[in-house]
Residue frames as qw, qx, qy, qz and C-alpha x, y, z in Angstrom:
[[0.397, 0.873, 0.141, 0.243, 72.13, 128.18, 39.03],
 [0.627, -0.252, -0.013, 0.737, 75.52, 129.87, 38.85],
 [0.129, 0.970, 0.139, -0.150, 75.81, 133.64, 38.67],
 [0.662, 0.121, 0.141, 0.726, 78.52, 135.20, 36.52],
 [0.070, -0.939, -0.169, 0.291, 79.16, 138.83, 37.40],
 [0.656, 0.346, 0.179, 0.647, 81.11, 140.83, 34.83],
 [0.271, -0.805, -0.151, 0.505, 82.69, 144.03, 36.09],
 [0.401, 0.915, 0.033, -0.002, 84.23, 146.99, 34.27],
 [0.438, -0.699, 0.474, 0.309, 87.88, 146.09, 34.78],
 [0.300, 0.596, -0.639, -0.382, 90.40, 144.80, 32.27],
 [0.962, 0.065, 0.241, -0.111, 89.96, 141.39, 30.67],
 [0.147, -0.682, 0.639, 0.325, 93.52, 140.27, 29.97],
 [0.064, -0.101, 0.945, 0.305, 92.39, 136.98, 28.36],
 [0.584, 0.156, 0.138, -0.785, 88.80, 137.48, 27.10],
 [0.675, 0.190, -0.613, -0.364, 88.85, 134.31, 24.98],
 [0.344, 0.060, -0.878, 0.328, 89.86, 132.21, 27.97],
 [0.244, 0.090, 0.536, -0.803, 87.29, 133.92, 30.18],
 [0.633, 0.150, -0.219, -0.727, 84.57, 133.30, 27.60],
 [0.568, 0.116, -0.806, -0.123, 85.28, 129.58, 27.70],
 [0.056, -0.013, -0.812, 0.581, 84.37, 129.53, 31.40],
 [0.509, 0.091, 0.150, -0.843, 80.79, 130.63, 30.69],
 [0.116, 0.101, 0.986, 0.061, 78.37, 127.69, 30.71],
 [0.329, -0.360, -0.574, -0.658, 74.90, 127.31, 29.30],
 [0.543, -0.617, -0.566, -0.063, 72.38, 128.29, 31.96],
 [0.428, -0.181, -0.324, 0.824, 74.66, 130.76, 33.75],
 [0.044, -0.910, -0.407, 0.060, 72.90, 133.89, 35.03],
 [0.541, 0.254, 0.047, 0.800, 74.83, 136.85, 33.57],
 [0.201, -0.918, -0.277, 0.200, 74.96, 140.10, 35.57],
 [0.521, 0.466, -0.012, 0.715, 76.86, 143.17, 34.38],
 [0.377, -0.681, -0.293, 0.555, 78.10, 145.70, 36.91],
 [0.126, 0.864, -0.006, -0.487, 77.50, 148.98, 35.04],
 [0.330, 0.742, -0.461, -0.357, 80.28, 149.31, 32.42],
 [0.442, -0.211, 0.870, 0.061, 80.81, 145.57, 32.65],
 [0.701, 0.564, 0.323, -0.293, 78.23, 145.57, 29.85],
 [0.404, 0.784, -0.411, -0.231, 81.07, 146.43, 27.44],
 [0.157, -0.425, 0.892, -0.001, 83.06, 143.40, 28.60],
 [0.645, 0.241, 0.671, -0.276, 79.93, 141.26, 28.17],
 [0.649, 0.703, 0.072, -0.281, 79.43, 142.42, 24.61],
 [0.152, 0.726, -0.650, -0.164, 83.12, 142.00, 23.82],
 [0.249, -0.214, 0.943, -0.051, 82.77, 138.32, 24.77],
 [0.361, -0.087, -0.715, -0.592, 79.54, 137.93, 22.81],
 [0.184, -0.340, -0.860, 0.334, 77.35, 137.72, 25.92],
 [0.257, -0.571, -0.312, -0.715, 73.97, 139.31, 26.60],
 [0.042, 0.075, -0.699, 0.709, 73.56, 140.39, 30.25],
 [0.302, -0.541, -0.759, -0.199, 70.30, 139.47, 31.91],
 [0.365, -0.863, -0.296, 0.185, 70.77, 142.06, 34.67],
 [0.433, 0.476, -0.125, 0.755, 72.62, 145.38, 34.55],
 [0.522, -0.764, -0.355, 0.132, 73.19, 146.97, 37.94],
 [0.537, -0.144, -0.091, 0.826, 74.85, 150.18, 39.11],
 [0.033, 0.697, 0.210, -0.685, 74.67, 153.94, 38.72],
 [0.643, 0.594, 0.445, 0.189, 74.99, 153.57, 34.91],
 [0.050, -0.903, 0.155, 0.399, 77.62, 156.30, 34.66],
 [0.323, -0.385, 0.713, 0.489, 79.65, 154.21, 32.19],
 [0.342, 0.364, 0.822, 0.273, 76.76, 153.68, 29.76],
 [0.107, 0.028, -0.246, -0.963, 75.12, 155.99, 27.24],
 [0.561, 0.208, 0.382, -0.704, 71.30, 156.42, 27.21],
 [0.706, 0.369, -0.377, -0.472, 71.07, 154.68, 23.82],
 [0.326, 0.261, -0.902, 0.111, 73.01, 151.72, 25.19],
 [0.256, 0.050, 0.754, -0.603, 70.58, 151.42, 28.11],
 [0.663, 0.317, 0.059, -0.676, 67.61, 151.61, 25.76],
 [0.612, 0.362, -0.649, -0.272, 69.07, 148.87, 23.58],
 [0.116, 0.167, -0.923, 0.327, 69.79, 146.63, 26.57],
 [0.437, 0.163, 0.560, -0.685, 66.27, 147.08, 27.89],
 [0.692, 0.373, -0.203, -0.585, 64.81, 146.32, 24.45],
 [0.529, 0.323, -0.782, -0.070, 66.84, 143.11, 24.41],
 [0.786, -0.384, -0.448, -0.187, 65.30, 142.02, 27.71],
 [0.474, 0.124, -0.567, 0.662, 67.90, 143.05, 30.25],
 [0.440, -0.792, -0.422, 0.005, 66.64, 144.01, 33.70],
 [0.323, 0.541, -0.222, 0.744, 68.11, 147.39, 34.70],
 [0.573, -0.683, -0.392, 0.227, 68.69, 148.10, 38.39],
 [0.316, 0.661, -0.071, 0.677, 69.72, 151.75, 38.67],
 [0.573, -0.590, -0.362, 0.439, 71.31, 153.26, 41.79],
 [0.020, 0.999, -0.010, -0.024, 72.27, 156.87, 42.59],
 [0.625, 0.575, -0.338, 0.406, 75.82, 157.92, 41.80],
 [0.110, -0.565, 0.554, -0.602, 76.37, 158.95, 45.44],
 [0.915, -0.247, -0.201, -0.247, 76.30, 155.58, 47.16],
 [0.509, -0.681, 0.518, -0.091, 78.35, 153.60, 49.67],
 [0.806, -0.051, 0.574, 0.138, 78.94, 150.50, 47.50],
 [0.006, 0.386, -0.643, -0.662, 80.73, 149.97, 44.22],
 [0.714, 0.230, -0.258, -0.609, 78.71, 148.64, 41.30],
 [0.519, 0.205, -0.830, -0.004, 80.41, 145.26, 41.71],
 [0.040, -0.012, 0.804, -0.593, 79.43, 145.06, 45.38],
 [0.574, 0.189, 0.185, -0.775, 75.83, 145.85, 44.45],
 [0.700, 0.258, -0.538, -0.393, 75.86, 143.07, 41.85],
 [0.327, 0.151, -0.892, 0.273, 77.31, 140.63, 44.38],
 [0.270, 0.069, 0.615, -0.738, 74.68, 141.58, 46.96],
 [0.673, 0.220, -0.110, -0.697, 71.94, 141.11, 44.35],
 [0.614, 0.213, -0.744, -0.157, 73.17, 137.62, 43.46],
 [0.130, 0.057, -0.856, 0.497, 73.32, 136.66, 47.14],
 [0.437, 0.106, 0.355, -0.820, 69.79, 138.00, 47.72],
 [0.751, 0.221, -0.316, -0.537, 68.56, 135.58, 45.04],
 [0.867, -0.288, 0.370, -0.168, 70.08, 132.63, 46.89],
 [0.742, 0.563, -0.360, 0.037, 72.83, 131.87, 44.38],
 [0.841, -0.496, 0.185, 0.112, 75.40, 129.45, 45.82],
 [0.715, -0.067, 0.327, 0.615, 78.13, 129.77, 43.19],
 [0.203, 0.959, 0.080, -0.182, 79.36, 133.13, 41.88],
 [0.718, 0.073, 0.250, 0.646, 82.07, 133.72, 39.29],
 [0.014, 0.932, 0.079, -0.355, 83.37, 137.29, 38.92],
 [0.691, 0.275, 0.292, 0.601, 85.14, 138.45, 35.76],
 [0.255, 0.691, 0.151, 0.660, 86.68, 141.82, 34.92],
 [0.512, -0.838, -0.188, -0.004, 87.31, 142.74, 38.56],
 [0.663, -0.444, 0.162, 0.581, 91.07, 143.25, 38.23],
 [0.477, 0.803, 0.199, 0.298, 92.83, 146.00, 36.35],
 [0.484, 0.489, -0.177, 0.704, 95.11, 149.02, 36.39],
 [0.288, -0.694, 0.162, -0.640, 93.68, 150.74, 39.47],
 [0.344, 0.148, -0.836, 0.401, 95.22, 149.28, 42.61],
 [0.324, -0.070, 0.498, -0.802, 92.48, 150.60, 44.91],
 [0.778, 0.115, -0.107, -0.608, 89.71, 148.92, 42.93],
 [0.681, 0.243, -0.690, -0.033, 91.68, 145.71, 42.46],
 [0.156, 0.161, -0.798, 0.559, 92.51, 145.38, 46.15],
 [0.490, 0.004, 0.362, -0.793, 88.95, 146.21, 47.21],
 [0.796, 0.170, -0.311, -0.490, 87.54, 143.66, 44.76],
 [0.551, 0.208, -0.792, 0.159, 89.87, 140.92, 45.99],
 [0.023, -0.055, 0.728, -0.683, 88.89, 141.60, 49.58],
 [0.585, -0.023, -0.045, -0.809, 85.21, 141.79, 48.60],
 [0.745, 0.009, -0.614, -0.259, 85.03, 138.00, 48.23],
 [0.398, 0.000, -0.777, 0.487, 86.02, 137.60, 51.91],
 [0.308, -0.313, 0.142, -0.887, 83.12, 139.74, 53.20],
 [0.289, 0.094, 0.834, -0.461, 80.67, 138.34, 55.78],
 [0.643, 0.401, 0.241, -0.607, 77.55, 136.79, 54.33],
 [0.615, 0.503, -0.511, -0.328, 79.34, 134.77, 51.68],
 [0.306, -0.338, 0.870, -0.189, 80.08, 131.82, 53.96],
 [0.622, 0.194, 0.738, -0.174, 79.05, 128.53, 52.43],
 [0.642, 0.734, 0.113, -0.191, 79.04, 129.94, 48.89],
 [0.726, -0.049, 0.361, 0.583, 81.69, 129.25, 46.29],
 [0.221, 0.963, 0.068, -0.136, 82.79, 132.69, 45.11],
 [0.702, -0.196, 0.299, 0.616, 85.85, 133.39, 42.98],
 [0.209, 0.860, -0.147, -0.441, 87.51, 136.09, 40.89],
 [0.814, 0.175, 0.440, 0.336, 88.86, 135.12, 37.48],
 [0.232, 0.859, -0.252, -0.381, 91.30, 136.75, 35.07],
 [0.582, 0.545, -0.583, -0.154, 92.41, 134.39, 32.33],
 [0.703, 0.093, -0.689, 0.152, 94.60, 131.66, 33.88],
 [0.137, 0.156, -0.632, 0.747, 94.36, 133.19, 37.35],
 [0.537, -0.544, -0.493, -0.415, 91.55, 132.49, 39.83],
 [0.008, 0.327, -0.573, 0.751, 91.18, 133.79, 43.38],
 [0.616, -0.446, -0.614, -0.212, 89.23, 131.87, 46.03],
 [0.302, -0.609, 0.418, -0.603, 88.59, 132.89, 49.65],
 [0.664, -0.127, -0.730, 0.103, 89.08, 130.25, 52.35],
 [0.410, -0.649, 0.170, -0.618, 87.57, 130.77, 55.80],
 [0.188, -0.360, 0.822, -0.400, 88.15, 129.10, 59.15],
 [0.626, 0.067, 0.681, -0.375, 86.77, 125.58, 59.29],
 [0.759, 0.561, 0.022, -0.330, 86.69, 125.16, 55.51],
 [0.597, -0.220, 0.643, 0.425, 88.60, 122.97, 53.05],
 [0.492, 0.712, -0.150, -0.478, 89.20, 124.08, 49.46],
 [0.707, -0.027, 0.641, 0.297, 89.91, 121.48, 46.77],
 [0.326, 0.755, -0.223, -0.523, 91.25, 122.66, 43.43],
 [0.863, 0.247, 0.396, 0.193, 91.69, 120.77, 40.17],
 [0.160, 0.884, -0.318, -0.302, 94.70, 121.66, 38.09],
 [0.873, 0.393, -0.244, 0.153, 97.89, 120.24, 36.64],
 [0.779, -0.387, 0.004, 0.493, 101.25, 119.37, 38.09],
 [0.476, 0.124, 0.143, 0.858, 103.31, 122.55, 37.92],
 [0.127, -0.803, -0.358, -0.460, 100.41, 124.97, 38.43],
 [0.218, 0.246, -0.438, 0.837, 101.10, 127.76, 40.91],
 [0.460, -0.705, -0.511, -0.175, 99.12, 128.24, 44.11],
 [0.211, 0.319, -0.389, 0.838, 99.71, 131.17, 46.45],
 [0.453, -0.639, -0.617, 0.074, 98.17, 131.50, 49.91],
 [0.147, 0.407, -0.149, 0.889, 97.80, 135.06, 51.20],
 [0.271, -0.503, -0.722, 0.390, 96.49, 135.64, 54.74],
 [0.095, -0.500, -0.137, -0.850, 94.06, 138.52, 55.22],
 [0.609, -0.630, -0.121, -0.466, 92.31, 139.73, 58.38],
 [0.521, -0.665, 0.501, -0.191, 95.34, 138.72, 60.50],
 [0.074, -0.411, 0.903, 0.096, 97.39, 135.55, 60.78],
 [0.852, 0.061, -0.289, -0.432, 96.06, 132.28, 59.33],
 [0.261, -0.447, 0.816, -0.256, 96.57, 129.22, 61.53],
 [0.664, 0.064, 0.712, -0.221, 95.98, 125.53, 61.33],
 [0.584, 0.600, -0.295, -0.460, 96.78, 125.31, 57.62],
 [0.627, -0.163, 0.750, 0.135, 97.13, 121.82, 56.19],
 [0.506, 0.591, -0.324, -0.537, 97.82, 121.28, 52.49],
 [0.749, 0.010, 0.651, 0.119, 97.84, 118.25, 50.22],
 [0.680, 0.556, 0.403, 0.257, 99.09, 117.94, 46.65],
 [0.159, 0.975, -0.130, 0.087, 101.55, 120.84, 46.89],
 [0.701, 0.411, -0.411, 0.412, 105.33, 120.79, 46.64],
 [0.140, 0.294, -0.554, 0.766, 105.80, 122.74, 49.87],
 [0.507, -0.483, -0.691, -0.180, 103.45, 121.12, 52.38],
 [0.202, -0.424, 0.403, -0.786, 102.01, 122.62, 55.53],
 [0.545, -0.325, -0.773, 0.007, 100.75, 120.50, 58.42],
 [0.417, -0.791, -0.413, 0.174, 98.80, 122.56, 60.95],
 [0.532, 0.082, 0.008, 0.843, 100.97, 125.46, 59.85],
 [0.071, -0.837, -0.311, 0.445, 100.76, 129.24, 60.24],
 [0.447, 0.441, 0.254, 0.736, 101.10, 132.07, 57.76],
 [0.227, -0.520, -0.323, 0.757, 101.63, 135.49, 59.29],
 [0.287, 0.891, 0.348, -0.051, 99.68, 138.46, 58.00],
 [0.096, 0.946, -0.254, -0.175, 101.98, 140.48, 55.73],
 [0.504, -0.424, 0.701, 0.273, 104.35, 137.56, 55.15],
 [0.581, 0.516, -0.407, -0.480, 105.18, 136.29, 51.65],
 [0.331, -0.307, 0.891, -0.040, 105.87, 132.73, 52.80],
 [0.624, 0.313, 0.682, -0.218, 102.75, 131.38, 51.07],
 [0.460, 0.723, -0.174, -0.486, 103.59, 132.79, 47.64],
 [0.516, 0.571, -0.580, -0.266, 104.35, 130.57, 44.60],
 [0.593, -0.178, 0.775, -0.128, 103.73, 127.08, 45.90],
 [0.353, 0.340, -0.682, -0.543, 103.42, 124.43, 43.17],
 [0.903, 0.013, 0.083, -0.422, 100.93, 121.66, 42.41],
 [0.112, -0.434, 0.890, 0.084, 102.63, 118.26, 42.82],
 [0.249, 0.263, 0.932, 0.000, 99.41, 116.40, 41.90],
 [0.029, -0.401, -0.580, -0.709, 96.33, 117.14, 39.77],
 [0.435, -0.754, -0.398, -0.289, 94.31, 117.94, 42.91],
 [0.285, 0.230, -0.496, 0.787, 95.40, 120.27, 45.69],
 [0.465, -0.708, -0.502, -0.172, 93.57, 120.80, 48.98],
 [0.173, 0.336, -0.400, 0.835, 93.93, 123.45, 51.67],
 [0.502, -0.641, -0.580, -0.028, 92.30, 123.27, 55.11],
 [0.122, 0.470, -0.253, 0.837, 92.20, 126.17, 57.56],
 [0.415, -0.454, -0.724, 0.313, 91.39, 126.34, 61.28],
 [0.188, -0.780, -0.304, 0.514, 91.68, 130.06, 62.06],
 [0.112, -0.516, 0.259, 0.809, 91.71, 133.25, 59.98],
 [0.663, 0.667, 0.249, -0.230, 91.06, 133.86, 56.28],
 [0.472, -0.278, 0.577, 0.606, 93.16, 133.08, 53.20],
 [0.594, 0.663, -0.112, -0.441, 93.05, 134.26, 49.63],
 [0.696, -0.115, 0.657, 0.267, 94.04, 131.27, 47.50],
 [0.403, 0.728, -0.239, -0.500, 95.33, 132.26, 44.05],
 [0.780, 0.067, 0.592, 0.189, 95.50, 129.44, 41.50],
 [0.268, 0.721, -0.373, -0.518, 97.52, 130.21, 38.36],
 [0.911, 0.206, 0.357, -0.021, 97.13, 127.58, 35.66],
 [0.728, 0.628, -0.091, 0.259, 100.14, 126.71, 33.55],
 [0.764, -0.329, -0.066, 0.552, 103.83, 127.00, 34.29],
 [0.358, 0.350, 0.129, 0.856, 104.30, 130.33, 32.48],
 [0.195, -0.665, -0.501, 0.518, 103.52, 132.99, 35.06],
 [0.233, 0.915, 0.229, 0.237, 102.36, 136.45, 33.98],
 [0.549, 0.242, -0.203, 0.773, 105.24, 138.92, 34.01],
 [0.286, -0.745, -0.358, 0.485, 105.45, 141.58, 36.69],
 [0.264, 0.957, 0.096, -0.070, 105.76, 145.26, 35.60],
 [0.202, -0.808, 0.485, 0.265, 109.59, 145.18, 35.91],
 [0.611, 0.507, -0.550, -0.260, 109.81, 142.27, 33.46],
 [0.087, 0.282, -0.928, 0.227, 110.63, 139.63, 36.07],
 [0.437, -0.375, -0.807, -0.133, 108.43, 137.09, 37.72],
 [0.426, -0.736, -0.084, -0.520, 106.04, 138.44, 40.38]]
């Protein structure tokens, strides 16, 4: 079983995101992520959070439709998305897809991107999706293989310090037992040279951002990111 967690952030390509949902997926909405679910024509099976983004009548309707509501106090240490992620992990789910986790607030976006690198997710395939963009964590001792097209963009961003022992295959700019320094932009905007790309890592943690298609989203100043 794959869990799909839908958060309350912006869906820049809802039609594309909807196409990723498969029959049999377990749909969890993190509080106001319910609105994103409904926008995509999905019925959440679990709604989790402090419910501050939902009206009482909405909660009643969801419950009548069979959704399981897991309510938490508003004064809590975790975001609604983190609670949803913890719930999926507690049920033994091995693959988790997160939608609607990126948006206009930089603090929430950054926290959500780092959330997929948290301890306890080792051995699970967890990713964040926003239209053509997908973020995967890669930990020491792991190899990530991605299917795409020649010309797709792949960026490697070290977090939690320097990343060492990086070996890549199927990318235009290859690394062989290489190093990416924390805070460096050296790993940005690599390019698929084959339909399959692989990244292996010996030490540290990487965020691997796969952008499908050769037309990159524009940055706020109108240029490429």
